[in-house]
C-alpha positions as CSV (number, residue, x, y, z in Angstrom):
1,M,-78.0,-44.2,-22.5
2,P,-79.6,-43.1,-25.5
3,G,-77.1,-43.9,-28.6
4,L,-75.3,-46.8,-26.1
5,R,-74.3,-49.8,-28.7
6,L,-72.1,-51.2,-25.3
7,S,-74.3,-53.4,-22.9
8,L,-73.3,-55.6,-20.4
9,D,-74.1,-58.6,-21.7
10,A,-71.8,-58.8,-25.1
11,L,-68.9,-57.9,-22.6
12,L,-70.2,-61.3,-20.5
13,V,-69.9,-62.8,-23.5
14,L,-66.5,-61.0,-24.7
15,D,-65.2,-62.1,-21.4
16,A,-66.3,-65.8,-21.6
17,I,-64.7,-65.9,-24.9
18,D,-61.1,-64.8,-23.4
19,R,-61.0,-66.8,-19.8
20,Q,-62.4,-70.1,-22.0
21,G,-60.5,-69.9,-24.8
22,S,-63.2,-70.0,-27.6
23,F,-66.9,-69.6,-29.0
24,A,-67.7,-72.9,-28.6
25,A,-66.7,-73.0,-24.6
26,A,-68.3,-70.1,-23.9
27,A,-71.6,-70.8,-24.8
28,E,-71.4,-73.7,-23.1
29,E,-70.4,-72.0,-20.2
30,L,-73.2,-69.4,-20.9
31,H,-75.9,-72.0,-21.4
32,R,-76.3,-70.6,-24.7
33,V,-75.9,-72.4,-28.5
34,P,-72.8,-70.8,-30.2
35,S,-74.8,-69.2,-33.0
36,A,-75.4,-66.8,-30.3
37,I,-72.5,-66.2,-28.9
38,T,-70.7,-65.9,-32.9
39,Y,-74.0,-63.2,-33.4
40,Q,-73.8,-61.6,-30.2
41,I,-69.4,-60.8,-30.7
42,Q,-70.0,-60.2,-34.8
43,K,-73.1,-57.3,-33.8
44,L,-70.8,-55.9,-31.0
45,E,-68.0,-55.2,-33.5
46,A,-70.4,-53.9,-36.2
47,D,-71.6,-52.1,-33.2
48,L,-68.6,-50.2,-32.4
49,D,-67.2,-50.3,-35.8
50,V,-63.6,-51.9,-35.0
51,L,-62.3,-55.3,-35.3
52,L,-62.4,-57.3,-31.6
53,F,-60.9,-60.3,-32.4
54,D,-57.9,-61.6,-35.3
55,R,-59.8,-64.6,-37.2
56,S,-56.8,-64.9,-39.6
57,G,-55.6,-68.7,-37.7
58,H,-56.8,-71.4,-36.1
59,R,-58.1,-69.3,-33.1
60,A,-59.7,-66.3,-32.4
61,R,-57.8,-63.9,-30.3
62,L,-58.1,-60.3,-28.9
63,T,-57.0,-57.6,-31.2
64,A,-55.4,-54.8,-29.0
65,A,-58.8,-53.0,-29.8
66,G,-60.9,-56.2,-28.0
67,R,-58.4,-56.5,-25.4
68,E,-58.8,-53.0,-24.2
69,L,-62.7,-52.9,-24.7
70,L,-62.4,-56.2,-22.1
71,D,-59.8,-55.4,-19.8
72,A,-61.9,-51.7,-19.2
73,G,-65.0,-53.9,-19.5
74,R,-64.3,-56.1,-16.6
75,V,-64.5,-52.7,-14.3
76,L,-67.6,-52.4,-15.4
77,L,-68.9,-56.1,-14.5
78,A,-67.7,-55.6,-11.4
79,S,-69.7,-52.7,-11.1
80,A,-72.9,-53.8,-12.1
81,N,-72.9,-57.1,-9.8
82,E,-71.3,-55.1,-7.0
83,L,-74.5,-52.7,-7.9
84,E,-76.7,-55.6,-7.6
85,H,-75.4,-57.2,-4.6
86,R,-76.0,-53.6,-2.7
87,V,-79.3,-53.3,-3.7
88,R,-80.6,-56.0,-3.3
89,R,-79.0,-56.6,-0.2
90,I,-80.8,-53.2,1.0
91,A,-83.9,-54.8,0.1
92,T,-83.6,-58.3,1.9
93,G,-80.3,-58.1,3.7
94,W,-79.4,-61.6,1.6
95,E,-77.5,-61.4,-1.2
96,P,-78.6,-62.6,-4.8
97,E,-75.3,-65.1,-5.1
98,L,-72.6,-65.6,-3.3
99,R,-69.3,-66.6,-5.4
100,V,-66.8,-68.8,-2.6
101,A,-63.4,-69.0,-4.1
102,V,-62.0,-72.7,-2.4
103,D,-58.6,-73.0,-2.7
104,A,-56.9,-76.5,-3.6
105,V,-55.8,-77.6,-0.4
106,I,-59.2,-77.4,1.0
107,P,-60.9,-80.6,0.0
108,F,-64.5,-79.8,-0.9
109,R,-65.9,-82.5,1.0
110,Y,-64.6,-80.3,4.5
111,L,-67.5,-78.1,3.3
112,W,-70.2,-80.0,2.2
113,P,-72.2,-80.2,6.1
114,M,-71.7,-76.2,6.0
115,V,-73.3,-76.1,2.5
116,A,-76.5,-78.2,3.9
117,Q,-76.8,-76.1,6.7
118,F,-75.9,-73.0,4.7
119,L,-79.1,-73.9,2.2
120,A,-81.4,-75.3,5.4
121,D,-81.2,-72.0,7.4
122,C,-81.4,-70.0,4.1
123,S,-84.9,-71.8,4.0
124,A,-86.2,-72.3,7.3
125,Q,-86.0,-68.1,7.6
126,G,-88.2,-67.5,4.2
127,V,-85.6,-65.9,2.9
128,P,-85.2,-65.1,-1.2
129,Q,-82.7,-68.0,-2.0
130,T,-78.8,-66.9,-2.1
131,R,-76.9,-68.6,-5.1
132,L,-74.3,-70.4,-3.8
133,K,-71.6,-70.5,-6.5
134,L,-68.2,-72.5,-5.7
135,T,-65.5,-72.4,-7.2
136,R,-61.7,-73.8,-7.3
137,E,-58.2,-71.8,-6.9
138,V,-55.1,-73.1,-6.9
139,L,-52.5,-71.2,-4.3
140,G,-51.9,-67.5,-5.4
141,G,-55.5,-67.5,-7.6
142,S,-57.4,-67.4,-4.0
143,W,-55.9,-64.0,-3.3
144,D,-56.3,-62.9,-7.4
145,A,-59.8,-63.8,-7.3
146,M,-60.7,-61.6,-4.2
147,V,-58.3,-58.3,-6.2
148,E,-60.1,-58.9,-9.4
149,G,-63.6,-59.3,-7.7
150,R,-64.1,-63.2,-9.3
151,A,-65.2,-64.1,-5.0
152,D,-66.7,-62.9,-2.8
153,L,-65.1,-64.9,-0.2
154,V,-62.0,-67.0,-0.3
155,I,-61.6,-70.0,1.8
156,G,-58.0,-71.6,2.4
157,A,-55.8,-68.5,0.8
158,P,-52.5,-70.1,1.8
159,G,-49.4,-67.5,2.7
160,D,-49.6,-63.4,3.3
161,A,-52.9,-61.5,1.1
162,P,-51.2,-59.2,-1.4
163,S,-50.6,-55.7,0.2
164,G,-52.8,-52.9,-0.1
165,A,-55.6,-54.8,-1.5
166,G,-57.7,-53.6,1.4
167,L,-58.7,-57.1,2.5
168,R,-60.4,-58.6,5.4
169,V,-58.5,-61.7,6.6
170,R,-58.6,-64.4,9.4
171,R,-56.4,-67.1,9.5
172,F,-57.9,-70.4,10.5
173,A,-54.7,-72.6,10.4
174,E,-51.7,-73.8,8.9
175,L,-50.7,-75.5,6.3
176,N,-48.0,-78.3,7.4
177,A,-45.9,-79.6,4.0
178,V,-43.6,-82.2,3.6
179,F,-41.3,-83.8,1.3
180,A,-42.2,-86.5,-0.4
181,V,-41.5,-89.3,-3.2
182,A,-42.4,-92.3,-4.4
183,P,-40.3,-95.8,-2.9
184,S,-39.3,-95.9,-6.9
185,H,-38.0,-92.3,-6.5
186,P,-33.9,-92.3,-5.8
187,L,-34.6,-89.8,-3.7
188,A,-36.5,-92.3,-1.6
189,R,-33.0,-94.6,-1.1
190,H,-30.6,-90.8,-1.2
191,P,-29.2,-90.3,2.5
192,E,-30.4,-88.2,4.5
193,P,-30.9,-85.0,4.5
194,I,-30.4,-84.6,1.0
195,P,-28.0,-81.5,-0.1
196,S,-30.5,-78.9,-1.9
197,R,-28.2,-79.5,-4.6
198,V,-28.9,-83.7,-5.1
199,V,-32.9,-82.5,-5.1
200,A,-32.4,-79.7,-8.0
201,Q,-31.4,-82.7,-10.5
202,H,-34.7,-84.5,-10.1
203,R,-37.5,-83.2,-11.8
204,V,-40.1,-81.2,-9.3
205,V,-44.1,-81.9,-9.7
206,V,-45.9,-78.5,-9.5
207,A,-49.2,-77.3,-9.0
208,A,-50.3,-74.2,-11.4
209,D,-51.2,-71.1,-9.7
210,S,-54.4,-70.1,-10.8
211,S,-53.3,-66.5,-10.7
212,R,-54.4,-64.1,-13.6
213,R,-52.8,-61.0,-12.2
214,L,-51.4,-61.5,-9.0
215,P,-47.8,-63.1,-9.2
216,P,-47.8,-66.7,-8.8
217,R,-47.2,-69.1,-5.5
218,S,-45.8,-72.4,-5.3
219,I,-45.8,-74.7,-2.6
220,G,-41.6,-75.1,-1.5
221,L,-39.9,-75.8,-4.3
222,G,-40.6,-73.4,-7.2
223,D,-40.4,-73.9,-10.6
224,G,-37.1,-75.4,-12.0
225,P,-35.4,-76.9,-15.1
226,D,-37.1,-80.1,-15.4
227,T,-40.6,-79.2,-13.6
228,L,-43.6,-80.9,-14.8
229,T,-46.7,-78.6,-13.8
230,V,-50.5,-80.3,-13.0
231,P,-53.8,-77.9,-13.0
232,D,-54.1,-78.8,-9.0
233,I,-52.8,-80.2,-5.9
234,E,-54.4,-83.4,-6.0
235,A,-53.5,-83.9,-9.4
236,K,-49.7,-82.9,-8.1
237,I,-50.0,-85.6,-5.5
238,A,-51.2,-88.4,-7.6
239,A,-48.1,-87.8,-10.3
240,Q,-45.7,-87.3,-7.3
241,V,-47.1,-91.1,-6.3
242,A,-46.5,-92.3,-10.0
243,G,-43.0,-91.2,-9.3
244,L,-43.0,-88.6,-12.2
245,G,-41.1,-86.5,-9.5
246,C,-40.5,-84.6,-6.4
247,G,-41.5,-81.7,-4.1
248,F,-44.1,-81.0,-1.2
249,V,-47.3,-82.3,-0.3
250,P,-50.1,-80.7,2.2
251,L,-49.6,-83.1,5.0
252,H,-53.2,-83.2,5.7
253,L,-53.8,-84.1,1.7
254,A,-51.4,-86.6,2.0
255,Q,-52.3,-88.9,4.5
256,S,-53.4,-91.8,3.0
257,D,-51.0,-92.0,0.7
258,I,-48.7,-91.7,3.1
259,A,-50.0,-94.5,5.6
260,A,-50.3,-96.7,2.2
261,G,-46.8,-96.5,1.4
262,R,-47.6,-95.1,-1.7
263,L,-45.3,-91.5,-1.2
264,V,-42.3,-91.7,1.5
265,V,-41.7,-88.5,3.4
266,R,-38.3,-87.7,3.2
267,R,-35.9,-84.7,5.1
268,I,-33.5,-82.2,2.8
269,E,-31.8,-79.2,3.5
270,D,-34.5,-76.8,3.2
271,Q,-36.6,-79.3,5.2
272,G,-40.7,-78.4,6.3
273,H,-43.0,-75.9,4.7
274,T,-46.0,-74.4,7.0
275,G,-48.0,-70.9,6.5
276,P,-51.1,-69.5,7.7
277,L,-54.7,-70.4,5.9
278,S,-56.9,-67.8,5.8
279,I,-60.4,-66.6,5.2
280,A,-60.8,-63.7,2.9
281,W,-63.4,-60.8,1.9
282,R,-63.6,-57.6,1.0
283,A,-66.7,-56.0,1.8
284,E,-67.1,-53.5,5.0
285,R,-70.7,-55.2,5.6
286,P,-71.4,-58.3,5.2
287,G,-74.3,-58.9,4.0
288,N,-76.5,-61.8,5.4
289,A,-75.2,-64.7,3.1
290,L,-71.6,-63.8,3.4
291,Q,-71.7,-63.0,7.2
292,W,-72.9,-66.7,7.5
293,W,-70.0,-68.2,6.4
294,I,-67.8,-66.2,7.7
295,D,-69.2,-67.4,11.3
296,A,-69.8,-70.8,10.1
297,I,-66.3,-71.4,8.8
298,Q,-64.8,-70.3,12.8
299,R,-67.4,-72.2,14.4
300,S,-67.1,-75.2,11.7
301,G,-63.4,-76.7,13.1
302,L,-62.0,-76.8,9.7
303,G,-58.4,-75.4,11.1
304,E,-58.5,-78.8,13.6
305,T,-59.5,-81.0,11.1
306,I,-56.8,-79.5,8.9
307,A,-54.4,-80.4,11.8
308,A,-55.2,-83.5,13.1
309,G,-55.0,-84.6,9.0
310,A,-51.3,-83.3,9.2
311,R,-50.5,-85.0,12.8
312,L,-52.1,-88.7,11.7
313,A,-49.8,-88.4,8.6
314,E,-46.7,-87.8,10.5
315,Q,-47.0,-90.2,12.5
316,R,-47.5,-92.8,10.2
317,S,-44.5,-91.0,8.7
318,V,-42.2,-91.6,11.6
319,K,-43.8,-95.3,12.3
320,R,-42.7,-96.2,8.8
321,R,-39.1,-94.7,9.2
322,A,-38.6,-96.6,12.5
323,A,-40.0,-99.8,10.6
324,R,-37.9,-99.5,7.7
325,R,-34.8,-98.5,9.9
326,V,-35.3,-101.7,11.8
327,G,-35.6,-103.4,8.1
328,R,-32.3,-102.2,7.3
329,G,-30.5,-103.2,10.5
């Protein structure tokens, strides 16, 4: 359009700066030199005749005008991305890019065989290669990635889908979490079941929810007055192994630490935490790549892998409990 001063590329740069927190980090994400990022923003400010960033402090922050532009611009970026996908699907049936958000409760090692098969199948069919982009989300961030359009498919989204989001959801596994502490933790020796009021006196380790818009979620215990927040579930388990706090951990991820005695499973009054794990997508008529992944998750036995890990951890925990009782006797 004549006289249009706003470009999608400028919006991409603005979005990257806001998400990454700095011009330098945005340049790294976009594979550009920092000076190019600075020039793009300065040109955009000059073209629009508005100040987008407040540079008075140590860190550039969006002005009110900059925030309004970014919020509306993200809607345009999502629409442009969807248009690109639709055009490509009409021409070939295969998306140019498939963005898969993987929740932190799903180890990437579970998915590598499917990734390898997907790439092999694309090559065997002689279709233009769909770029596969895997990202990590935590708890409510998995649902948020779908609602906000950051992902075409999410694997392992915990709990129920947000109401009114218009998502297509298939449950494939159950998340089984248990309360666990390091052997050196005071709660490792407290009589069971441990009252909630006693648990509340100790530091809780919480995995930071990666949701940007939706309300944050947690596994089991929520934030309390004494909370240690870590980036993901793996770090949460490691912090509890180090004796830095207590909390619920997914059985299938903590099985090796339980088996080795680095974590001790304890019964508390609010015992146990279970909930569904799902895959979710938005497209009414998925492209070939998205449909491939929907079908592959259903065929993969991923749910049974998670369940088997949980059963093994539970068996090891029972054996250790029995051994402790014998030792005390």
